[in-house]
C-alpha positions in Angstrom: 0.0 0.0 0.0 2.8 2.4 0.9 4.5 1.7 -2.4 1.4 2.5 -4.3 0.9 5.7 -2.3 4.4 6.9 -3.1 4.0 6.1 -6.8 0.7 8.1 -6.8 2.4 11.0 -5.0 5.1 11.0 -7.6 2.4 12.4 -10.0 1.4 15.3 -7.8 2.5 18.6 -9.3 2.6 20.3 -5.9 4.8 17.6 -4.4 7.0 17.6 -7.5 7.6 21.3 -7.3 8.5 21.1 -3.6 10.8 18.1 -4.0 12.4 19.3 -7.3 13.5 22.6 -5.6 15.7 20.6 -3.3 19.4 20.7 -4.2 20.6 17.5 -5.7 23.4 17.4 -3.1 20.9 17.3 -0.2 20.0 14.3 1.9 18.4 11.4 0.1 18.8 12.9 -3.4 22.6 12.6 -3.3 22.2 9.0 -2.0 20.6 7.9 -5.3 21.7 10.5 -7.9 25.3 11.1 -8.9 24.7 14.8 -9.7 23.3 17.0 -12.4 26.2 17.6 -14.8 28.2 15.5 -17.1 31.3 16.2 -14.9 29.4 14.7 -12.0 28.6 11.6 -14.0 32.2 11.1 -15.2 33.6 11.7 -11.7 31.2 9.1 -10.2 32.2 6.6 -13.0 35.9 7.1 -12.3 35.4 6.5 -8.6 33.4 3.3 -9.2 35.7 1.9 -11.8 38.7 2.5 -9.4 37.0 0.1 -7.0 36.6 -2.6 -9.6 33.0 -2.0 -10.5 31.5 -1.3 -13.9 29.0 1.4 -14.7 25.9 2.1 -16.8 24.9 5.8 -16.9 21.4 7.1 -17.2 20.8 10.8 -18.2 17.6 11.2 -16.3 14.4 12.3 -18.2 11.4 10.5 -19.5 7.9 11.0 -21.0 9.3 13.7 -23.3 6.6 15.4 -25.3 8.7 18.1 -26.9 11.0 17.4 -29.9 13.6 19.9 -28.8 13.8 18.2 -25.3 14.3 14.8 -27.0 17.1 16.3 -29.1 18.7 17.8 -26.0 18.7 14.3 -24.4 20.4 12.8 -27.4 23.0 15.6 -27.4 23.6 15.0 -23.7 24.3 11.3 -24.3 26.6 12.0 -27.2 28.6 14.5 -25.0 28.7 12.0 -22.2 30.1 9.2 -24.4 32.7 11.6 -25.8 33.8 12.5 -22.3 34.0 8.8 -21.2 36.1 8.1 -24.3 38.4 11.1 -23.6 38.9 10.0 -20.0 39.6 6.4 -21.0 36.5 5.1 -19.1 34.4 3.8 -22.0 35.6 0.3 -21.7 34.0 -0.1 -18.3 31.0 2.2 -18.7 28.0 1.9 -21.0 24.8 4.0 -21.1 21.2 3.2 -20.4 18.6 5.0 -22.5 14.8 5.4 -21.9 13.2 5.7 -25.3 10.5 7.9 -23.9 13.2 10.4 -23.2 14.3 10.5 -26.8 10.8 10.9 -28.4 8.9 7.7 -28.1 5.8 9.6 -26.8 5.8 12.1 -29.6 3.6 11.9 -32.7 5.4 9.4 -34.9 7.3 8.6 -31.7 8.4 5.1 -32.7 10.3 6.3 -35.7 11.7 9.3 -33.9 12.9 7.2 -30.9 14.5 4.7 -33.3 16.4 7.4 -35.1 17.5 9.1 -31.9 18.5 5.8 -30.3 20.5 5.0 -33.4 22.5 8.3 -33.0 23.3 7.3 -29.4 24.3 3.8 -30.4 26.6 5.2 -33.1 28.2 7.5 -30.5 28.6 4.6 -28.2 30.2 2.4 -30.8 32.7 5.2 -31.7 33.5 5.5 -28.0 34.1 1.7 -27.7 31.1 0.9 -25.6 27.4 -0.1 -25.8 23.8 1.1 -25.1 21.1 -0.6 -23.1 17.4 0.3 -23.7 15.7 0.8 -20.4 12.2 -0.7 -19.8 9.4 1.6 -18.9 5.6 1.1 -18.3 4.0 -1.9 -20.0 2.4 0.2 -22.8 5.9 0.8 -24.3 7.2 -2.8 -24.2 6.3 -3.9 -27.7 7.6 -0.7 -29.2 10.8 -0.9 -27.2 11.5 -4.5 -28.1 10.8 -3.8 -31.8 13.3 -0.9 -31.7 15.7 -3.2 -30.0 15.6 -5.7 -32.8 16.1 -2.9 -35.4 19.1 -1.5 -33.5 20.7 -4.9 -33.0 20.9 -5.4 -36.8 23.7 -2.7 -36.8 24.6 -2.6 -33.1 24.4 -6.3 -31.9 25.6 -5.4 -28.4 22.6 -3.2 -27.6 21.1 -4.4 -24.4 17.5 -5.2 -23.5 15.8 -4.7 -20.1 12.8 -6.9 -19.0 10.8 -6.6 -15.8 9.9 -9.7 -13.9 6.6 -8.3 -12.5 5.1 -8.3 -16.0 3.2 -11.5 -16.8 4.7 -11.6 -20.3 8.3 -11.4 -19.3 9.1 -15.1 -18.9 8.2 -15.6 -22.5 10.2 -12.5 -23.5 13.2 -13.9 -21.7 13.0 -17.2 -23.6 12.8 -15.2 -26.9 15.7 -13.0 -25.9 18.0 -15.7 -24.6 20.1 -16.2 -27.8 23.8 -15.9 -28.4 25.1 -12.4 -28.0 21.9 -11.1 -26.5 22.5 -8.9 -23.4 19.4 -8.9 -21.2 19.0 -7.0 -17.9 16.4 -8.6 -15.7 14.9 -6.4 -13.0 11.8 -6.6 -10.9 10.1 -3.5 -12.2 9.3 -0.1 -10.7 6.2 1.3 -12.3 2.6 1.1 -11.1 0.9 -1.5 -13.3 -2.5 -3.1 -13.4 -3.1 -6.6 -12.2 -4.1 -7.7 -15.6 -0.5 -7.3 -16.9 1.6 -7.5 -13.7 2.0 -9.5 -10.6 1.1 -7.4 -7.6 2.5 -9.3 -4.6 6.2 -9.4 -3.7 6.2 -13.2 -3.5 4.7 -13.6 -7.0 7.2 -11.1 -8.4 10.1 -13.0 -6.8 8.8 -16.3 -8.2 8.6 -14.7 -11.7 12.1 -13.3 -11.3 13.5 -16.8 -10.7 11.6 -18.3 -13.6 12.9 -15.6 -15.9 16.4 -15.9 -14.6 16.3 -19.7 -15.2 15.4 -19.0 -18.8 18.2 -16.5 -19.3 20.9 -18.5 -17.5 20.0 -21.7 -19.5 20.4 -19.9 -22.8 23.6 -18.8 -24.7 23.0 -15.1 -24.1 24.4 -12.7 -21.6 22.2 -12.3 -18.5 22.5 -9.1 -16.4 21.1 -9.9 -12.9 19.7 -6.6 -11.6 18.7 -7.1 -8.0 19.6 -6.1 -4.5 17.8 -9.1 -2.9 20.3 -11.3 -1.2 18.2 -14.4 -1.9 18.0 -13.7 -5.6 21.8 -13.0 -5.7 22.3 -16.4 -4.1 19.9 -18.1 -6.5 21.7 -16.5 -9.4 25.0 -18.0 -8.2 23.3 -21.4 -8.0 22.0 -21.1 -11.5 25.5 -20.1 -12.7 26.9 -23.3 -11.2 24.0 -25.4 -12.5 24.5 -24.1 -16.0 28.3 -24.3 -15.9 28.7 -20.6 -16.6 32.1 -19.0 -16.4 32.6 -15.6 -14.7 32.3 -13.0 -17.4 29.4 -14.6 -19.2 26.9 -12.8 -17.0 27.0 -9.9 -14.6 25.3 -8.5 -11.5 23.8 -5.0 -11.5 22.8 -2.7 -8.6 21.7 0.9 -8.3 24.0 3.7 -7.3 23.8 4.1 -3.5 22.1 0.8 -2.7 24.1 -2.0 -1.0 27.5 -0.6 -1.9 29.3 -3.1 0.4 27.7 -6.0 -1.5 28.7 -4.4 -4.8 32.3 -4.3 -3.6 32.1 -7.9 -2.3 30.9 -9.2 -5.7 33.6 -7.2 -7.5 36.3 -8.5 -5.2 35.2 -12.0 -5.8 35.9 -11.6 -9.5 32.3 -11.0 -10.6 31.3 -8.4 -13.1 29.4 -5.9 -10.9 27.8 -3.0 -12.8 26.4 0.1 -11.0 23.4 1.9 -12.5 24.3 5.6 -12.1 21.7 8.2 -12.8 22.5 11.9 -13.3 20.9 15.1 -14.5 18.4 17.6 -13.3 15.3 15.5 -14.1 15.7 13.3 -11.1 12.3 13.6 -9.5 10.5 10.6 -11.0 13.5 8.4 -10.5 13.8 9.3 -6.9 10.2 8.6 -6.1 10.4 5.2 -7.7 13.4 4.4 -5.5 11.5 5.5 -2.4 8.6 3.3 -3.5 10.9 0.4 -3.6 12.5 1.2 -0.2 9.8 2.7 2.0 12.1 2.6 5.0 13.8 5.7 3.5 10.6 7.7 3.8 11.5 9.2 7.2 14.9 10.2 5.9 13.2 11.7 2.9 10.7 13.6 5.1 13.6 15.1 7.2 15.3 16.2 3.9 12.1 18.0 2.9 11.7 19.7 6.3 15.3 20.9 6.4 15.6 21.9 2.7 17.0 25.3 2.0 
């Protein structure tokens, strides 16, 4: 119930104005967001890579309904990729892109998002790295997967993201578990109807395991995005069961969540990638993180009370 309430609050214009006026360096915002500028993103990437972790960077923004804003997002990614290459960081850092941020919701949005994503993929290839297409609410899934297939024709390393709470995802995992296919499996962070998504935590976890089994059994490259210790342990069991070598899969966790576990996995020789968000459009992202971890609500409230 609290998770649903937080997701509903995230759509309140009044709360959005109040929260968005907080400095990104304050309290709980800095816990989950690396900063607002490309310099902040590159600095966070360097620090994480120095500790043996890999990185995927998300320039925050979604549900873009203005063509110029979509172009600005593309430009931001191109600049970021150039900076990563200039700093010698591109080998260990990719980028995550929400198609809604690059025009998917515009008129003729499917075509525009594909063209803009292709520009970012080209910049990533020139820098020596890759792109992963983030998953969003269920209404975008078919469009996103179709764009993924188009991009993979020219950029085969383009990654997919699937969400275990969607009832369709186990079948999607079987379809995507082919050689060379990079697939990030996460639980899902959007408010979805029961008709398309499992609602209870237990059912979502069971779906996650079924999806992970399909990915680990195939010849693709699973990216295990979870902070749940039980699911991390199950992933390790599936690695052993399927005789997978280290480097044929990876773990992923969010910036600011379970950093000790991130370092432990990296120290054990595992590929451990940190999802690092940055940019000034951090409100929606922050509210979804709070919805996933309601225990942070008191800390968040204190940040609001002491802002400014």
